[in-house]
N, C-alpha and C positions, 0 to 999 in steps of 0.2 A: 454636418459634417458634409462640406462639398469635397466630392474630391477626386483624384487628380484625372487624365484621363489613364494613362494604362492602368488603374485601376476599377477604371468603368470599362473600359476595355474585357477585362478579366470578368467580371461583373453580363456583361454580352456573349461573352463566349462560351455561358454558366449557360445561359438563362436560353442564348441560342438551341443548343444543345437537350435544354431539355425541352423545349419548343419543337423539336426536330423539323427544324428552319437550316437546313446544312452552307446554302449560299451566307447566309446572317455569321453566320459559326466560324465561315472563314473571311470574309472581311473582317472579323473580329481579330483571326491570330492572323490573317498579313501584317494588320497594324502594328500586332501586338512582337511581332519578329521584327518591323524595320526601325523599333521604336523600346528597345528590351532593357532591360535591367535587372540586377540582379538578383535587388528585395522582390521579386514579381513572383521567383520560384516557391514559393509554402503554399499561392494563390494554386501555384498550377501540378504541385502535387497533393493536393485536394483532389482537386477535379481529379487527376487520371485517376484520385482512387477508388472511383461514384461513377463512374462514367462505364457504359459497358468495350465489348469487342466491338468501335463504331468509325468508318471511316477516318470523323473527328479526333477521334481519341489516339490514332495512329500517326492524326496529324502531329496532331499535339508532346506526344512521343517522337517524330521526329523530331521536331522542335527545342524535347528537351534535352537529345542523344547531341544538336546540335551546339544547343547552349555555353551544355556544362563541360563535356568533351567526354561523355562516354562509350565506351561500346554499346553496340545493339543490345537492348534486353529487355523486358517487360517488367527486370524487378523493381519493383515497387521499390523496398529494402533500401535497394542499389541507391537511386534520389534522394531516397531520404535521410539515408548517411550522411551526401556530399551535401545533403542544405544546412544540415542541425554541424558540420561542420566549417562551415562560413560564420563567421562575425556578421552574422544580419541583423539589424532590427525591426522586429515588426512594426508597421505603423500603425494606427486607431485602424483604418480603414478595417486596416484586414483582419479585425475584431470582423467591423457590419462582414466581409465577407466570409470570414468562416460561421454567421449567423444565417446568412445564405444557404449556403451549402447546405448544413444542418437542421434546419428548420423545418424539413418537410419531413425529419423523422423522427421526430416531438413535439410538437409548440410549443413544449416546455426550454428545452433545449435553447430559444431563441431569448430566455432572460437570462441565459452564462456571460451570452459576446457582443454586446455591442461597445461602439466606439469609446462613451463615455465610460468604462470603467475603468479598473485599475488595476494591470498584471504583472506582478512579487517576477510570474515565472515563463519562459519562449513559449508564445503561442504556439507556435507551428512546431512545439512540439506533447502537446495537447491533442490525442488520439480518441478516435470517437473508438468505444472498446464490445462497439454492437448489441446493445440493449435502448432503453426507453431510458428512462429518469425514475429508480428506481423495478426496472426491470429486472434484478436479481431484487427478490419482495423481500428487506430485512427485519427478523421475529423482534416486535416491540415487543412488549409487556408480555414476554412469552410463555407459554405455559406452564412450571414445576413439579415434577411428582420425586416421591419418596426414595432415595436409593434404592430400597425393598420392589419398590416397587419396576426400577425401572427391569423388567427381564428381556429387556430386546436387544441390551447393549453386550458384550461379550468382555471379558478383561484384560485382552488385549483393545481394545477397539482406545484412538485416542482422545482421548479428550481434551478441553478449555478449562485447570481448576481455577477459583476463584475465590476469595476470603480475605474476611473485609468485618470487622469489629467479631466475629467468633461466626459471623453464616455465610458458609457457604455451596459452592455450587459448579457446574460440571455443564461444559456447555460442547459434548460432543460434535467429531469433526464432521465428523459422519452426514451430522443435519446441515452443523454450519455451513458447510459447503455452498449449498445448495442457497445459500439467501447471504453471507459475506458479512451479519452483519446484526447484531442484535443490541436494541436495547432495552436498558432493567434499569429495575430501584436494588439492589443490595443494602441494607443497614442503612436506609435514610437515603445512602447515594445516590444520585443518579448518574448513571455510566454509557460508553458507547465500545460494544467491544467490534475488534473490526479487522473482519478476516481477511486476507487481498489472498486469496488462489493464485497467479498467477506471477505476487512474488513472494509467496511461501510468508509473511506477516499475518502474524495474528496480538496485536494492539490493542490494552489496554485503558481509555481515558475516560477522565471526567468529564459532565459536557458541561457545566456548570462552572461561569466566569464571570466574576463582580457583581453577582446577582441576575446575573441572565443566563437561562439555560436555553443551551443551543438544539434547535430538532437539526437532525442530522440521520440524509440517504442516503441509497448511491445513485451518487451523479450523472452514470453510463459514459462518462470521460475519463480516459486514463494520464498520466501523466509519466513518463518512465518505466511503465506498462506496469506504475502503484496507480490504482486506482483512488481520482478526487471523489469524494463526497460536497457534498450539498449543504447550507442550511437554508429548512422554507423558509424564514421571514424574511431574506436578503437575498438565497440562491447565489451566493460568494460559492464560490468552490475552495473547496479544502484539503490539503494535504492530506491523505492519513497516514507514509511514517510522522512526519512532523507537526499534526493536530493545530496545525493552522491554517489560513482564508489564506488566497495566493491569487484568487480572480475576482475581483467584482469588489460591495461595497466595505468589507470589513477587511479588506489587502490591504496589511501595513496598520494595520489596527494593532499589531501587539497583540492582540489576541493569541495566546494560548493552551490551548487544553491539558490541563494537570494530569499526571502519567498516572497509571497504575502497576499491581506485579502484577501478570497471570503467570504461566506454569504449563509449558504439555507433556503431558505422561500419559500412564496407562487409565483406566476404569480402576483398576484391581490397587493399582498400588494407592490410587487419589482419594479409593472407597477406603481402605484400609488406612487410609493417614485421618478418614474427615470419613468417620461411618454415617453420623447426621445428614450428611450433604443432600442438595436437594440437588436435578437432576434433569434437564431437558424433559417434555413428554413428549414421545414419541409423534402426537396430535398437534400437528402444529396449524390448522387450518388450511392448508398448502398440497395438493397433490405431488410428490416426487417417492423417488423411489433415496428408501432412507439408508441402503443396508451402506453397509461397509465399504471403502475404497472404488463406488458409487460414480464419485461426480469426481469429474476431472481424470480419470482414470487414465487415458493412453496423454494426458499434459504431465502427472507426474512418475510415469512412468519411464519417460523423455528426457534427456537433457535439452528437450529443444524449448524457443519461448517464442508466444504464442504474438507477443508482440516487442518490438525493438527500442533499442533506447539510445541513449545515441554515445557509452562506454561502452569498452572492455575488457579487462581485466581478471589475468590467464591463471593469477597466482591463484585460485580454485578453480574449479568446474562451474558454472553457473548456477545450478540451483543444489549444493551443497550449502548446507543447512550453518548458519554463525548462530551465535548470541549475539543477538544487539545489544550496548552499552546505552541506556536514554538517561543516563545520567551525571554524563560527560560537563563541566562547570564552562558555560561559555566563552567563549574563545580558545579552545582546547580540541586539538583532534580528535573526531571522532574515535570510537575503540571496537572492532568486533573479533571474535574469537571462534574460532573453528570447531562445532562440536562434540564434530572428528578428535582435536588436537581436547576437547575438554574430556571427551569420552576416555579419551590414554591418564589424565588429568586428575582423578575427581574431585584431591586440592587442589584450589589454585588460587594464587595471592598475589597480588598486582595492586598499580596506582595510576590514581587518573589527578591531574588537577591536585593533589594533596586529597584527593579523596584515596584511600586504604581500605579496601576493597576482599571479600573472598569469593569465589564463587565452591560452588558444594552440588553434585551432581550427584544423582543419588543411580540404584537399581535399574528403574526405569529408562534411563537418558534423561531426565527430566533436571533443568540447572535457574540455582536460585544464592540469588548474592545477596548480599550480606557488605555492610559498613561493616570495619576492620579497624582498630585505634594499629598505629604503624610500630608500637614495640608490641606486639601483640599473634602468635605465628599458629595455628594450630596443624597438628602431627598425626591424627591419627580420623576417620571418617569414617562409621561400622554402616555409608548406604542407606540408609535405612534413617535413623532417625536422635544420631546422639555426633559428635561433631570433637578433638579433643584439644587443648590446644596445651602448648609446651609445658604450662606451669601441671600439670598433669589434668585440671580443671574442665570439664564436661559439661557441653554445651547440647542444651535440647530444641533441635529446629522444629521453626511453628513457620506459617506460611509469612505469619509479621517481623520474626529476628530472633536470634538463637539467644536461647535464655541458660545463665547462667543458675545453679544450686541458689546463689547466695542473689538474685535478683538481680541483677545485671541482663543486659536485656544489647543486643546488636540490631540496628533496623537492617526490615529487608531491606535494598533497591528496584527498583524497576528496572526490565530490563523481558528478551524477547527473543525469540529465534527468529530468522527471516530467508530466503535463498539470496546468495549472493551478492548476486546480478542486482536483485531489490536492491538494497541495503546498495549496492557502493552508486547505481541510479544515481543513489540520494543524494549521498556523500559519496563522492566522486574522491577525497583526498581521506578515507577513514584508513586508520593504523588498520590493518592484520594480525592478527596473534594465530599462529595454526600451529 
């Protein structure tokens, strides 16, 4: 694809810095100054991020200040916020430029950004996360052990629990935080569990769609502080939060991974409910400190973000947890519910787009969502196993459904925890219940 003169000048400036050719860089920058277009802003934000404190970087900083009217600052985030606030269209050649900037970090990145690829998200909001492709290694078909053998776990340790067709498994946060993804098969169902530590989400998807099993991994890139997955077959980039491809050959294909239920709870509570559960073995094949709370300790203990998002919403603190409901009908506004609100309201009933539901929060603060007929309400919940409806019928909680003595069932609905800023970044029009 033939590039415009200004795009060629941006490339020349970048390569001149890499070749330590200040004269060539100065010539390119002078031409850019005289022929400025705001569409060039994303190019130079990329260059500014990856250049050292050189005379060329300082000249670039001066030019950026001049063009966007910012006060003197080396604040990379301020420039990003300005760019994201503009109604800019990323040209196809910007993909080539992004490829040029990043391919030296990992040859695999060259596959992500080519001018002929479809982009369903703003490319200038796609940020390198600081690692190579699968640089945070997923656990693929990891070894599991019986609960009785998991003496490395304390009862208070956080686990992510799954049960499918009676087969229960637990994935401890202390292990998964180092890997951020597991690929597994439970009861014959191929699954991927994606734990985005940055935005606090752990989401469970089926990987098979229309007979194709998508082999997913960690791309090394983020979108609004939420990790992007990739698939090995096409190197398309996938939204973790939405479970669908957003960049590459599969973008716009209509593929969307089916969501499964997963619960965040304590090891003691999960084991009480599922004494025959399997749990991740501590021997993963990787050398990591898997002690509780080690991974991302400083990040989890502050409200600071590691990466930016274009939007801010002060209805909650950035890292306050919400329960994200994943069964919103097409066309309806997404809904998130404050975890603190659910702690205060252990039985919560509501409706989305005609789907009535109930959320039960147990003693470990684990949230489970079930379908509910509009004419059925619940009046009591023992925070362990039994919920009582307004007719006095006692329903038993399982991972799959609420079950009445007469055999009636209320099926589980998919939901997961997330940090408020992460969910809001993906769904800025979300309804918040707090």
